[in-house]
C-alpha positions in Angstrom: 63.5 -42.9 -2.5 65.1 -45.4 -0.5 64.8 -49.0 -0.7 61.6 -50.4 1.0 63.0 -53.2 3.9 60.7 -55.8 4.1 61.0 -58.5 7.1 59.2 -62.1 5.9 59.0 -64.8 8.3 57.7 -68.1 6.9 55.2 -70.4 8.6 54.5 -73.5 5.9 55.9 -75.7 3.9 58.9 -75.2 1.6 56.8 -75.3 -1.1 54.2 -72.8 -0.3 57.2 -70.8 1.2 59.1 -71.0 -1.9 56.1 -69.9 -4.2 54.4 -67.3 -2.0 57.4 -65.7 -0.4 61.0 -66.7 -1.0 60.5 -66.4 -4.5 59.5 -62.6 -4.1 62.5 -61.8 -2.2 64.6 -62.9 -4.4 63.2 -61.0 -7.7 63.3 -58.4 -5.4 67.2 -58.1 -4.8 67.8 -59.1 -8.5 65.8 -56.1 -9.3 66.6 -53.8 -6.8 63.1 -53.4 -6.3 63.4 -53.1 -2.3 65.4 -55.0 0.4 63.4 -57.9 1.5 65.2 -60.6 4.6 63.6 -64.2 4.8 64.2 -65.9 8.1 65.2 -69.5 8.2 63.5 -70.6 5.1 64.8 -74.0 4.0 64.6 -75.9 0.3 63.7 -79.1 1.8 60.3 -80.4 2.4 59.0 -80.0 5.7 55.2 -79.3 7.1 55.8 -76.1 8.7 59.1 -74.1 9.7 60.4 -75.5 12.6 60.6 -71.7 14.6 56.9 -72.4 15.4 57.4 -75.2 17.6 61.3 -74.3 18.9 59.8 -70.6 20.1 58.9 -72.7 23.1 62.2 -74.7 23.9 64.2 -72.4 26.2 66.9 -74.4 24.3 66.2 -72.5 21.3 64.0 -69.6 22.5 66.6 -66.6 23.0 67.9 -67.1 19.8 64.7 -67.0 17.5 63.6 -63.9 19.9 66.9 -62.4 19.3 67.1 -62.9 15.8 63.5 -62.2 15.2 63.6 -58.6 17.8 67.0 -57.2 15.4 65.4 -57.9 12.0 62.0 -56.5 13.2 63.7 -53.1 14.5 65.2 -52.6 11.0 61.9 -53.5 9.0 59.1 -51.1 7.5 57.0 -54.5 7.1 56.6 -57.4 8.1 55.1 -60.2 6.3 54.7 -63.5 8.4 52.7 -66.7 6.9 49.9 -68.6 8.3 50.7 -69.3 11.9 49.8 -72.5 13.3 50.6 -72.9 17.4 49.7 -70.0 19.8 53.2 -69.3 20.9 53.6 -68.0 17.1 50.5 -65.7 17.4 51.4 -64.6 20.4 55.0 -63.6 18.9 52.7 -62.0 15.9 50.5 -59.9 18.6 53.6 -58.9 20.4 55.8 -57.5 17.4 52.7 -55.3 16.7 52.6 -54.2 20.1 56.4 -53.8 20.6 56.8 -52.0 17.1 53.5 -49.7 17.0 55.0 -47.9 13.4 55.6 -51.2 11.7 52.6 -52.5 9.9 52.3 -56.5 10.7 50.8 -58.4 7.3 49.2 -62.1 7.3 50.0 -64.1 3.9 48.1 -67.1 3.0 47.7 -69.0 -0.1 44.4 -71.3 0.9 40.6 -70.9 2.0 41.3 -72.7 5.4 37.9 -71.5 6.5 36.2 -73.7 4.1 38.7 -77.0 4.0 36.7 -79.9 2.3 36.3 -83.1 3.9 38.9 -85.3 2.1 41.3 -82.9 2.7 43.4 -84.1 5.5 43.9 -80.4 6.9 40.2 -80.5 7.2 40.5 -82.4 10.6 42.6 -79.4 11.9 40.9 -76.4 10.5 37.2 -77.3 11.3 35.2 -75.5 13.6 36.0 -75.0 17.0 39.5 -76.0 16.5 42.6 -74.2 18.1 44.2 -74.2 14.8 41.6 -72.3 13.0 41.3 -70.2 16.3 44.9 -69.3 15.7 44.7 -68.2 12.4 41.3 -66.1 12.7 43.2 -64.3 15.7 46.2 -63.6 13.3 44.2 -62.5 10.3 41.9 -59.9 12.7 44.8 -58.9 14.2 46.9 -58.3 11.0 46.9 -54.4 9.5 46.7 -56.3 6.1 46.6 -59.7 4.5 48.2 -60.6 0.9 46.5 -63.6 -0.7 46.6 -65.3 -4.3 43.4 -65.0 -5.9 40.8 -62.7 -6.1 38.2 -65.3 -4.0 40.5 -65.2 -1.4 40.1 -61.8 -1.1 36.4 -61.7 -1.0 36.8 -64.8 1.6 39.2 -63.0 4.3 37.0 -59.6 3.7 35.1 -60.3 6.6 38.0 -61.2 8.9 40.1 -58.3 7.4 39.3 -55.2 5.6 43.0 -54.6 4.0 43.1 -57.9 1.8 45.4 -57.4 -1.5 45.8 -60.2 -4.0 49.4 -61.0 -5.0 48.6 -64.0 -7.7 51.8 -66.8 -7.8 54.3 -66.3 -10.7 57.4 -68.0 -11.8 61.1 -67.5 -11.8 61.9 -67.5 -15.1 65.7 -67.3 -14.6 65.1 -70.8 -13.7 62.2 -72.4 -16.0 63.9 -71.0 -19.1 67.0 -73.0 -18.0 64.7 -76.6 -18.1 65.0 -79.2 -21.1 61.5 -81.2 -21.1 63.2 -84.6 -21.5 59.9 -86.0 -23.8 60.0 -89.8 -24.2 60.2 -91.2 -27.8 57.1 -92.9 -29.4 54.7 -92.1 -26.0 52.3 -89.3 -25.2 52.8 -88.9 -21.1 50.2 -87.1 -19.4 51.5 -85.8 -16.2 50.1 -84.5 -12.7 52.3 -83.4 -9.8 50.8 -82.5 -6.4 50.2 -83.4 -2.9 47.9 -85.9 -1.5 45.3 -83.9 -0.4 43.6 -84.8 -3.9 42.0 -87.4 -3.4 38.4 -86.7 -4.9 39.6 -84.2 -7.4 42.0 -87.1 -8.9 39.0 -89.0 -8.9 37.4 -87.0 -11.5 39.8 -88.2 -14.5 39.8 -91.9 -12.9 37.7 -93.2 -15.7 39.2 -91.0 -18.1 42.3 -92.7 -17.6 41.0 -96.0 -18.0 39.2 -94.9 -21.5 42.2 -93.4 -22.9 44.8 -96.3 -22.0 42.7 -98.6 -23.9 42.2 -96.4 -26.7 45.7 -95.5 -27.1 49.0 -97.9 -26.8 51.2 -94.9 -26.9 49.7 -93.1 -23.8 50.8 -93.0 -20.7 49.7 -91.4 -17.3 52.6 -90.2 -14.8 51.5 -89.0 -11.1 54.5 -87.6 -8.9 54.1 -88.0 -5.2 50.5 -87.5 -4.0 48.8 -90.3 -6.3 45.8 -91.5 -4.5 45.7 -95.6 -4.6 42.8 -95.8 -6.8 45.3 -95.3 -9.5 48.4 -97.8 -8.4 48.4 -101.0 -10.0 47.0 -99.6 -14.0 49.1 -100.6 -16.4 50.0 -97.3 -18.0 49.7 -95.5 -14.9 53.5 -94.8 -13.9 53.5 -93.5 -10.3 56.8 -91.4 -8.6 56.7 -91.2 -5.2 59.9 -89.1 -4.4 59.1 -85.4 -4.2 61.9 -83.0 -4.8 63.7 -80.3 -2.7 61.4 -77.4 -3.9 64.8 -75.4 -5.6 65.2 -78.5 -7.8 61.8 -79.4 -8.4 61.3 -77.4 -11.9 64.1 -80.0 -13.1 62.5 -82.8 -11.8 58.9 -82.3 -13.1 60.9 -81.3 -16.6 62.6 -85.0 -16.1 59.5 -86.9 -16.2 58.6 -85.9 -19.6 55.3 -84.4 -20.1 53.4 -83.6 -23.3 50.4 -83.0 -21.6 49.8 -81.5 -17.9 45.9 -82.4 -16.0 44.7 -80.4 -13.2 41.2 -81.5 -12.2 39.4 -80.0 -9.4 36.3 -80.7 -7.5 33.9 -77.5 -7.8 34.2 -76.5 -4.0 35.1 -73.3 -1.6 38.0 -74.9 -0.6 39.3 -75.4 -4.5 37.7 -72.4 -5.4 40.4 -70.3 -3.6 43.4 -72.5 -5.2 45.1 -70.3 -7.8 46.8 -71.3 -11.2 49.8 -72.8 -10.1 49.6 -76.2 -11.5 49.1 -74.8 -15.0 51.8 -72.2 -14.3 54.2 -74.7 -13.7 52.9 -76.8 -17.0 53.3 -73.6 -18.7 57.0 -72.8 -17.7 58.1 -76.3 -19.5 55.4 -75.4 -22.5 53.2 -78.1 -21.9 49.5 -78.0 -22.8 47.0 -78.0 -20.0 43.7 -79.5 -19.2 42.0 -77.9 -16.4 38.7 -77.9 -14.5 36.7 -75.3 -15.3 36.8 -73.8 -11.5 38.2 -70.6 -9.6 41.3 -69.1 -10.9 41.6 -71.5 -13.7 38.2 -70.4 -14.8 39.2 -66.6 -14.0 42.4 -66.5 -15.9 42.7 -69.3 -18.3 41.9 -68.6 -22.3 40.1 -71.7 -23.6 41.4 -72.7 -26.8 44.7 -70.6 -26.2 46.6 -71.5 -23.5 44.3 -74.1 -21.8 41.6 -76.2 -22.3 38.8 -76.0 -19.4 36.6 -78.9 -18.7 33.5 -79.1 -16.5 33.9 -83.0 -15.7 34.7 -86.3 -17.0 33.7 -86.1 -20.2 35.0 -83.0 -21.0 38.4 -84.1 -20.2 38.0 -87.2 -22.0 37.3 -85.0 -25.4 40.0 -82.5 -24.9 42.6 -85.3 -24.0 41.7 -86.8 -27.2 42.4 -83.6 -29.4 45.6 -83.0 -27.8 46.6 -86.5 -28.2 45.5 -86.7 -31.3 47.2 -83.5 -32.5 50.9 -82.5 -31.9 50.3 -79.2 -33.8 47.8 -78.3 -31.2 49.8 -79.5 -28.3 53.0 -77.8 -29.4 50.9 -74.4 -30.1 48.8 -74.0 -27.0 51.6 -75.4 -25.0 54.0 -72.0 -26.2 50.8 -70.0 -25.8 50.8 -70.7 -22.1 54.5 -70.1 -21.9 53.8 -67.0 -23.7 51.7 -65.9 -21.7 52.7 -66.8 -18.1 56.2 -65.2 -19.1 53.8 -61.9 -19.9 51.4 -62.3 -17.1 52.6 -64.2 -14.0 56.9 -63.1 -14.1 58.5 -62.7 -10.5 60.4 -60.4 -12.2 57.5 -58.4 -14.2 55.4 -58.6 -11.0 57.4 -57.5 -8.0 57.0 -54.1 -8.7 53.7 -54.3 -8.1 54.3 -56.1 -4.9 56.4 -53.8 -3.9 53.4 -50.8 -4.6 51.1 -52.9 -2.7 53.5 -53.0 0.6 54.5 -49.3 0.5 50.8 -48.5 0.7 50.6 -51.4 3.6 53.1 -49.0 5.1 51.6 -45.8 4.2 48.7 -46.7 6.3 50.4 -47.9 9.6 48.9 -50.3 11.6 45.5 -49.8 11.4 43.9 -52.9 13.8 44.3 -53.1 17.1 45.8 -56.2 19.3 43.5 -58.1 21.1 45.5 -60.6 23.2 43.5 -64.0 23.4 43.2 -66.0 26.5 46.1 -68.6 25.4 48.6 -65.8 24.2 48.6 -63.7 27.4 49.4 -67.3 29.1 52.8 -67.4 26.9 54.9 -64.4 27.7 58.4 -65.1 27.4 58.0 -65.5 23.7 57.0 -62.2 23.8 59.6 -59.2 22.1 60.3 -56.3 23.5 60.9 -52.8 21.5 65.0 -51.4 21.9 63.1 -48.8 24.5 61.8 -51.7 26.4 64.2 -53.8 26.4 67.1 -51.5 27.9 
């Protein structure tokens, strides 16, 4: 059986694109699972892929369209992240139109249909917004969707009947090389993430103050997205800078976490979030206290590979258990590592991903092409099949 030929077109920031697309491409090549091309992926942090804007620029458009056209015609299936612009949607639709034998898949790992009010993205994806409309049109037209959790499969099932779950996984070729730099005499409780988690971190705000008042050897470390209410608290270290995604595991390990936290408010958006924060701690053999919400609740084994908390009081009790017993920290961290390596490992799970894509390819294109009015106004962004082009 010949290799499946997959073309990936990222649209999201480097962190999302890495975990959802690039890491799978690397695992596919390493394990000879399928032939994957990933266009224009950058390790450096950006909000969205530059091509979505550059495609309407006459200076860049011919090169972008030429590269995509050349790659699509060699593919069995095309995977594109959630689009953000009418021009990008137009490209997605025109690939389907120009290559009717190639299924085109949409990839997303968030519930953009229910973005929490405190999340900055809610300003862009509220009902009636063009961002939302563009994404919904893409999902409806896609021949399949790939999402990161069972909850997201349920959410997007109303828009697309062909939704598949591919859970986030770690590349242990990277994570197994790490050395966590613990700080002698300290117990460091850490969190790392973006700027959209202010209300999630409100859950642990009183816990932080209580723990610091009770334990002189404890420090809290927040990387990148720390909200203003955590600033200026003695014993709280805030690291504003972030890292390129390829350097991120080493950067995280350098902060010397002994315990990781993953608080989430229980709402529709967070129920769609994956267990990725736990996964990253597990990759470093660091035990985690996570909110009893969504994918954490569905996948973690309380008392074995994590502790789950229903609110601030549970977070404090769980953290005190881990602070007070090094053996429990070590055992739970090791259990989390073994669980992640067995169940959430790109080198193992890439074959299941391949099988999903084979099923999609065998099904062919299944959804009709419906051109939104604004897409019809952008004919210069449309690609043509080789026959049409000639």
